[in-house]
Structure formats: C-alpha cells, structure tokens
SEVEXLO-902744 format. One line per 3 residues: number of its first residue (from 1); their letters; for each residue x, y, z of C-alpha. Coordinates in steps of 0.5 Angstrom, whole numbers, plus 500, padded with zeros to 3 digits. Layout:
NUM> A> X/Y/Z  ...
END
This chain:
1> MSD> 357/216/547  361/221/551  365/226/547
4> DLP> 371/221/547  373/217/541  372/210/541
7> AMG> 378/206/544  383/204/538  380/198/534
10> EAR> 373/199/537  368/199/531  364/205/529
13> SVP> 357/204/527  356/206/520  349/207/516
16> TSP> 346/202/512  342/206/507  346/207/500
19> PTP> 349/213/499  345/218/494  346/225/492
22> ASA> 340/227/495  341/224/502  347/227/502
25> LIP> 344/234/503  338/232/508  342/234/514
28> IAR> 343/241/510  336/242/508  333/240/515
31> GLI> 338/245/518  335/250/513  328/248/515
34> WAL> 329/248/523  333/255/522  327/258/518
37> VGF> 322/255/523  327/258/529  327/265/525
40> IAG> 319/265/525  318/263/532  324/268/535
43> AGL> 321/274/530  314/272/531  314/272/539
46> TSL> 318/279/539  312/282/535  307/279/540
49> ARA> 311/282/546  312/289/542  304/289/541
52> AAG> 303/287/548  307/293/550  303/298/545
55> LEP> 309/299/540  309/298/533  309/290/532
58> WSL> 315/290/527  322/293/528  326/290/522
61> ELN> 333/290/526  330/288/533  326/283/530
64> FTA> 331/280/525  336/280/531  331/276/535
67> GYA> 329/271/530  337/270/528  338/268/536
70> VAL> 333/262/535  335/261/528  342/259/529
73> PGW> 341/254/534  335/251/530  340/251/524
76> LLG> 345/247/528  340/242/531  338/241/524
79> VGL> 344/240/521  347/234/526  348/237/533
82> WER> 341/233/535  343/227/531  350/226/533
85> WGR> 350/230/540  343/232/543  340/225/543
88> EWF> 345/223/548  342/229/553  336/225/553
91> GRP> 339/218/554  337/216/547  342/212/542
94> VAD> 347/216/538  350/214/531  356/216/528
97> GPT> 355/220/521  356/217/514  363/214/512
100> DWR> 363/215/505  363/222/501  357/224/504
103> RYL> 361/226/511  364/232/508  357/235/508
106> AFT> 355/232/515  356/234/522  362/229/523
109> VDH> 367/228/529  373/226/524  378/232/525
112> KVI> 381/230/518  374/231/515  373/238/519
115> GIQ> 379/240/516  377/239/509  371/242/510
118> YLV> 374/249/513  379/249/507  374/248/502
121> TFL> 369/253/505  375/258/506  378/257/499
124> GLF> 371/259/496  371/265/500  378/267/498
127> FLG> 376/267/491  369/271/493  374/276/496
130> GAL> 378/276/490  373/277/485  370/283/490
133> AML> 378/286/489  377/286/482  371/290/482
136> IRW> 375/295/487  381/295/482  376/296/476
139> QLM> 373/302/480  380/305/481  382/305/474
142> SPT> 380/312/473  378/317/478  372/320/473
145> NQP> 369/313/470  366/310/476  362/304/475
148> LGA> 360/302/482  359/309/485  360/312/492
151> GAY> 355/307/495  356/301/492  364/302/492
154> NNV> 363/302/500  359/296/500  364/292/496
157> MSL> 370/295/499  367/293/506  365/286/504
160> HGI> 371/285/501  375/287/507  371/282/512
163> VMI> 371/276/507  378/276/507  379/277/514
166> AVA> 375/271/516  379/267/511  386/270/514
169> VAS> 383/268/521  381/261/520  383/258/513
172> VVG> 390/255/516  388/254/523  381/251/521
175> GFG> 384/247/515  391/245/517  390/246/524
178> NYF> 384/241/525  387/236/520  394/236/522
181> VPL> 395/238/529  393/231/532  397/227/526
184> LIG> 403/231/528  402/230/536  400/223/535
187> ARD> 393/223/537  387/220/534  383/226/534
190> MAF> 382/233/537  380/233/545  373/235/543
193> PRL> 371/232/537  363/234/537  365/241/539
196> NAL> 370/241/533  364/240/529  360/245/532
199> SYW> 366/250/531  365/249/523  358/249/523
202> LVP> 357/256/526  361/258/520  356/257/514
205> PVA> 351/262/517  356/267/518  357/267/510
208> VLL> 350/267/509  349/273/513  355/277/510
211> LLS> 352/276/503  345/277/505  346/284/508
214> LAF> 347/286/501  339/285/501  338/290/507
217> GGW> 343/296/504  349/293/506  354/296/510
220> DSG> 359/302/508  363/302/515  369/298/512
223> WTA> 371/292/516  372/296/522  365/298/523
226> YPP> 367/304/527  361/308/530  358/313/529
229> LSV> 357/311/522  356/303/524  350/306/529
232> RNA> 346/310/523  347/306/517  343/301/513
235> SGQ> 340/295/516  346/291/513  350/293/519
238> VLF> 346/289/523  347/283/519  355/284/519
241> NLA> 355/285/527  351/278/528  355/275/523
244> IIT> 362/277/526  359/275/533  358/268/531
247> FGL> 364/267/528  368/270/534  364/264/538
250> SSI> 367/259/533  374/262/534  373/261/541
253> LGG> 371/254/541  376/252/536  382/256/540
256> LNF> 380/252/547  379/245/543  386/246/540
259> LVT> 389/248/547  386/242/550  389/237/545
262> IIH> 396/240/545  397/240/552  393/233/554
265> MRA> 393/229/548  401/228/545  403/222/544
268> PGM> 408/218/549  415/222/549  412/228/545
271> TWG> 415/233/550  414/240/549  421/241/546
274> RLP> 419/236/540  413/239/538  413/240/531
277> IFV> 414/248/529  407/248/526  404/246/532
280> WGV> 407/251/536  404/256/531  397/254/532
283> FAT> 398/253/540  400/261/541  395/263/536
286> SWI> 389/259/540  391/263/546  390/269/543
289> ALI> 383/267/540  381/264/547  383/271/550
292> FTQ> 382/276/546  376/275/541  371/276/546
295> FLA> 373/283/546  371/284/539  364/281/540
298> AAL> 363/286/546  364/292/541  360/289/536
301> MMV> 354/287/541  355/295/544  354/297/537
304> LLD> 348/292/536  345/295/542  345/302/540
307> RIA> 341/300/534  336/296/537  335/297/544
310> GTS> 336/305/545  343/305/549  348/310/547
313> FFE> 355/307/548  358/311/543  354/317/542
316> AAA> 357/323/545  351/328/546  348/322/550
319> GGA> 354/321/555  357/316/551  365/315/549
322> PLL> 366/315/541  373/312/542  371/307/547
325> YQH> 369/302/541  376/303/537  380/301/544
328> IFW> 376/295/545  376/293/537  383/294/536
331> FYS> 385/291/543  382/284/539  384/286/532
334> HPA> 391/287/533  393/281/536  388/278/531
337> VYI> 394/280/526  398/274/529  392/270/529
340> FVM> 393/271/521  401/270/521  403/265/527
343> PGF> 400/259/524  403/261/517  410/262/520
346> GLA> 409/255/523  407/252/516  413/256/513
349> LEV> 418/254/518  415/246/517  416/246/510
352> ITH> 423/250/510  426/245/514  424/239/511
355> FSR> 426/242/504  432/244/506  434/237/509
358> KPL> 437/241/515  435/241/523  430/247/524
361> FAY> 435/253/526  435/256/533  428/251/534
364> RWA> 428/254/541  429/261/539  423/260/534
367> VAG> 419/257/540  421/263/544  419/268/538
370> FLG> 412/265/538  411/265/546  414/273/545
373> ILG> 409/275/540  403/272/545  406/275/551
376> LSG> 406/282/547  400/282/543  396/285/548
379> IVW> 399/291/549  400/294/542  393/296/540
382> AHH> 393/303/541  398/305/535  392/304/531
385> MFV> 390/310/534  395/315/534  391/320/530
388> AGM> 385/319/534  386/324/540  389/319/545
391> PGQ> 393/322/551  400/324/549  403/320/555
394> LLA> 401/314/552  404/315/545  411/313/547
397> PIL> 409/307/551  405/304/545  411/306/540
400> VST> 416/302/544  411/296/545  410/296/538
403> ELI> 417/296/536  419/291/541  414/286/538
406> SIP> 419/286/532  424/282/536  420/276/537
409> TGL> 418/276/530  425/277/528  427/271/532
412> IFL> 422/267/527  424/270/521  432/269/523
415> SAL> 430/262/524  427/261/517  434/264/514
418> GTL> 438/260/518  435/254/516  436/256/509
421> WMG> 443/258/510  447/252/507  441/248/506
424> RLW> 440/243/501  434/246/498  429/242/494
427> LRA> 425/248/490  419/244/489  412/248/489
430> PML> 411/248/497  418/250/498  417/256/493
433> FAL> 411/258/496  414/258/503  420/262/500
436> GMV> 415/267/497  412/268/504  419/270/507
439> FNF> 420/275/502  414/278/502  413/278/510
442> LIG> 420/282/510  417/287/506  411/287/510
445> GVT> 415/287/517  420/293/515  414/297/512
448> GIF> 410/296/519  416/300/523  414/306/519
451> LAD> 407/305/522  409/304/529  413/310/530
454> VPT> 408/316/531  411/321/527  411/317/520
457> DIG> 404/314/522  401/321/523  403/322/515
460> LHD> 401/315/513  395/314/517  389/312/512
463> TYF> 393/312/506  395/306/501  401/305/504
466> VVA> 397/302/510  393/298/505  400/295/502
469> HFH> 403/294/508  397/290/511  397/286/504
472> YTI> 404/284/505  403/282/512  397/278/511
475> IGG> 396/276/503  404/276/502  405/272/509
478> EIF> 399/268/511  396/266/504  403/264/501
481> ALF> 404/260/507  397/257/506  398/255/499
484> AGL> 405/252/501  401/248/506  396/246/500
487> YYW> 402/243/496  405/240/501  400/236/504
490> FPK> 395/235/498  398/228/497  397/226/504
493> MTG> 390/229/504  388/226/497  392/220/496
496> RMY> 394/224/489  400/227/486  398/234/483
499> SER> 402/237/477  409/240/479  409/244/473
502> WAK> 402/247/474  404/248/481  410/252/479
505> AHF> 407/256/474  402/258/479  407/260/484
508> WLM> 411/265/479  405/268/476  402/269/483
511> FLG> 409/272/486  410/277/481  403/279/480
514> FNA> 402/280/488  409/284/488  407/288/482
517> TFL> 400/290/485  402/292/492  409/295/491
520> AMF> 405/300/487  401/302/493  406/304/497
523> WVG> 408/309/492  401/312/491  400/312/499
526> LHG> 406/316/500  403/321/495  397/322/499
529> MNR> 392/317/496  387/315/502  384/309/503
532> RIF> 377/307/503  375/312/498  372/311/491
535> TYP> 376/316/488  383/320/488  386/326/485
538> IDL> 387/326/477  395/326/477  395/319/481
541> QGP> 391/316/475  397/313/472  399/309/478
544> NLV> 392/306/479  391/304/472  398/300/473
547> TSL> 396/297/479  389/295/477  392/292/471
550> FGF> 397/288/475  391/286/480  387/283/474
553> FLG> 394/279/473  394/277/480  387/274/479
556> ISF> 388/271/473  394/267/477  390/263/480
559> LPF> 387/259/474  393/254/474  392/252/481
562> LWN> 384/251/480  386/247/473  391/243/477
565> MAR> 387/241/483  381/240/478  385/235/473
568> TLL> 388/232/479  382/231/483  377/229/478
571> ARR> 381/225/473  380/217/474  387/215/473
574> AEP> 391/221/477  398/219/479  397/216/486
577> APA> 402/220/491  408/216/494  407/214/502
580> NPW> 412/220/503  413/224/497  418/229/501
583> AAR> 421/224/505  419/228/511  420/225/518
586> TLE> 414/228/522  408/223/524  403/225/519
589> WQT> 407/222/513  408/215/517  401/213/516
592> SSP> 397/212/509  395/217/504  389/219/506
595> PPP> 390/217/514  385/212/517  380/214/521
598> ENF> 384/213/527  390/216/524  395/210/527
601> VAD> 394/203/527  397/204/534  399/209/539
604> PVI> 406/212/537  412/213/541  416/219/540
607> DGH> 424/218/541  427/224/538  426/231/535
610> PYD> 422/231/528  428/235/525  434/232/526
613> YGV> 436/231/519  443/229/518  444/226/525
616> PGS> 446/219/525  441/214/528  436/219/529
619> VHA> 429/216/530  423/221/531  418/216/533
622> VLP> 417/208/533  410/206/531  408/199/534
625> GVG> 407/194/528  411/199/523  418/200/527
628> ATG> 422/206/527  420/213/523  425/218/521
631> TLT> 431/214/520  432/217/513  439/217/510
634> EGT> 442/224/509  442/223/501  434/221/501
637> R> 430/226/497
END
C-alpha cells in the first residue's frame, strides 16, 4: 500500500476480531513495551561503551539521552508504525486499522480521527496547565505565606509555561487543521496520511517526558530555558530538552503535510482566491513551522551537548557566547507566536463571516495580512533582547520591524470589524467566543506596542505587564478561538447538538474571569512586580490577592464546558445535530455529521466563493449526486 488513499469507493480492509476494551489498548501497550526494550538497549550499550573506554559506566543524563533515542523509535513502531507502514518496506501486506471506537487509540490514517486525537490530547494538557496556574496563583496570594517554596514554585511555573506553549502550538492546527482543512478544500485526506499519524504519535512521549522530569528534579529555568542555568540545573532539564526537540519534529512534519495538502489537493475550481480563510491561516502557519522550528531544536540540542558531551557553546569562560542561545531561541520563538495566533485568527474570521451573514470584508487584504505576517515574522525576534546587551545599532531596525508587523495584523483585525459592521449578527456560542477573541486580542495588540518600543520595553521587561500582554495574545486570542471552533464544529464532529444555554454560561464566565484576572496584572507590572519570582513586595499583596481570586474564578468557568460536553457525548438520547445547523456555505457542512471515511461521495467542483452571502444565485460548490451547495436565501439562519 502506498501512502496515497484508495480510490473513491474502493473498499478498505477491516479487522474481523470483535472490539473489546482490552484490544483497544494493545497497540499502546505494545508501544510501551517496545519503548522500554529500546530504552534498555540504548542505555545499556552506552554503559558498555563507557566501560570499554575506562569511564564510569553510568552517567544519568548521557545514558537517559541514549536510551530515549532508541526508545522513541521503539514506541512508534510498537504503537502502529510497523503494522500500518513498516511491514510494507519488506514487501509484507499492510491492513488498515480499526474502524470502530478503537481507532481513536490507534495509529490511523483518517485525518478526522487524528484531528480528534489532537484535540482530546491538548484539551487534557490545557486543563493540566490550568491546574498548575491555580498552584501559581495560590503561591502568589501572599508574599509571606508560601505553600510551594522557591524551588517548587519555579518548577511548577516552568512546567505550566511549556505545557501551555505546547497547547498553543498544536491545539488549533493539529486538531481543527487536521480535521477540517481537507474537508474545506474538498480533499479526501491529507497528502501524507501515515506521516500525519506519525506526527500525532510523537506527541504522547512529549507529555510523558515533561511529567517525568519532576522525578529528576524538574527544571527551574522557565519555558525559555536560558543558559547558563539550563546547563547547570537538575537533570529534569534534559528531559525537557528531549521533549521539546521531539515536539519540534512533530511540528515540522505537520507543517510539511499541510503545505503539500493545500497546494496540491484542492478540489477542481478551488483557486487560491476561493480558499476558506481558516485554510489561509493554517497555510501561513505551516510555513513558519517548517522554516523556523529547527532553530529551536538546534538551540536545545546545544544545551543538551553542553550537559552531556562537554561542549561549551554558552560558557563564556571557555569561549562560548552566552547570548547565542537567546538569538537562536527567539529567532524561532517569536515567529512561534504567530503559529499560535494565525490559525486562531483564521478560525475567528471563519465563524464571524458565517454568523454575520455577510461576505468576509476585504478578503484579499486579510489574506495579504496572513502572508505579510509570514514575511515579517523572521525579522522581529530581537525585541525580546533589548535589555540583553545587544549592539545599539540594532535597536532602531528591530523596533521598526516589530512595529511594521502590526500593519498586516491590523489588516486581519479590520477584516473582522468590517465583517461585523452592519451584519445580521447571530449571537450563538461560536460567535460569542469569536467576538471575545477580537476584543481580547485588541488589548493584547495595543499593549504589545509598548513592548516593541525600546524606551518602554526597558522599563517593562520581565514584569507582569509582559505576562498580562502575553496571556491576552495567546489565551485571549487563540484559546478563545479554540472554543469558538469547538462549539462551531462540535455538531459536525459528533453528530450531536450541545446545550446552547450551558455554552453561553461558559463564555460569559470565562470572558469575565479572564479579563478580571489579567487586567490586574498590567497594574502590578507597571508598579514593578517581576515575573517568574515566587514572592513580591508586601504593598502589592492586595492586587495579587484579587488576581488570584479571579484566577480561581477563571478556573471554575470551565466547569460548564466540561458538563456540557459530558452530558452531550454520554447521553443515550442526545439531540441529533441538523445537517447544517449554522446554514453555512463551506464544504464541510455539505457532508453527513460526522463525515464519511472519504469525506465526499464524489469529488466536489468549486464554482464560487465560500462567503458570498446575499449574492443572488451564488453557488460555492457542486457535489455530483447532491447538487449545488451554498445557494441559501438571504434570510436563512
């Protein structure tokens, strides 16, 4: 079997064994066993090599790194890479995976299943990161009552940061991108289905390593992992580095797959000018992931080599350059901010245009905004280093480039506002979260201007003003968009309709709790409270107590969401979703809910723009055997 999908209508082989809970866990159990065998082999061979060289056989960090290098392929082969792909390398037959509920625990090539795997995994990590945030706010309720202490606080803060960064990187692109990009462009699957599955199954080892790092002393260098601390601290730092290098590989493979899919697998008539705006967001994001992620991997690899191989990339006394890491790290990590935000922007615009019943305002300018961010994202990294001792002649150019990137960002923002203007707004839960994203990102964007300018950044750097700005950009931006997408596409993914009342309760509690929590952080930042510190001056206790209380309120705001999802998914007689509950024009709503394995009964032919609401006679697509789609009357809800 090649990596291509079978022809439309071609039968897939299916397993004959009856599904049981135990059989569903067999691939994961096999993967764990193969990973353990690989780890023992890698670590054992390293010990033998060290003993033969006259060295102490066991070096924790070196042996663990060598063991993991063998354990990771073992995990992948055991969990399904061998059964679904590797057997073919030796001319042996390969069968498809299960087609029932067990497919969600298997190495499957269905992009829709992989999308749900990503969503469930990263929602779980999101709530883990939120629980860690509650511990942080518990610590900061008082500068003297310290339940965690300095060391534990730094470890919790570091783990919270990287878990939420991982959620921001992959939840929207990995979840909704995998599930809906092929549907939106009229394709049957991603270009490389098995590579797509490989990208997901690289993620569980990342989560395991991050949690396991606590058993090795954790790491207290924050999610940025600056040396020299990251070269000298506890061995948990090694697990962090291995985890993020693995996660980077997943991101690179995913970006490559999206680019090939969008460029080469669009349905007939799906020109670049007819692409849904969410697809444009994923397209621009995938270029950034493909181009820049390897720089982060290189920086972390150098830290790892400094620890286990005796190199001195960052040790000034040995000829290293301490600032080298920061340049390489931020050369990736600031473009990564747009990996977080651009899919969220695309998703918000997608929801806003459908729920405003208007064509997307300035569609081409919004697309230009995504491409403009892509073009400028690689020349703004050094504004993170204005206080790090960079040459003075670089300050003005970086200031200007950072301000310039607000122009394409503003084009996207104005597209949202123009679409809302005079629209027939339908204030259901997806629209509320999309509007919340626009409101929150406005605050995040405006406060970012202060941090782009050298004079104000010098005063605000490493204060809670930066924390508030960052959370308004990422949580207020992308995570609100994530929930907009969840409520918008939930009927399509499950075939069931959630409670609108509980969904609106979730929005209002989350929106009020989020703004009350993080607006206060701007104030304490302006009054000099440093971030990443486990205590603070006593005169700031009042604002911090209020912030912590609202932070706990924000955590509670997710209970309506969990209850709504549970009662909808577990109820035996849940309300079935209409075929197209939002009366939207895009292709994903022209299939059943959930969609069939091959998405469409026949390849659709695109005949018009997806957002031509109110245009008489406009047709978005024609599906053979179904007819024209997107011919809704203007009054249709």
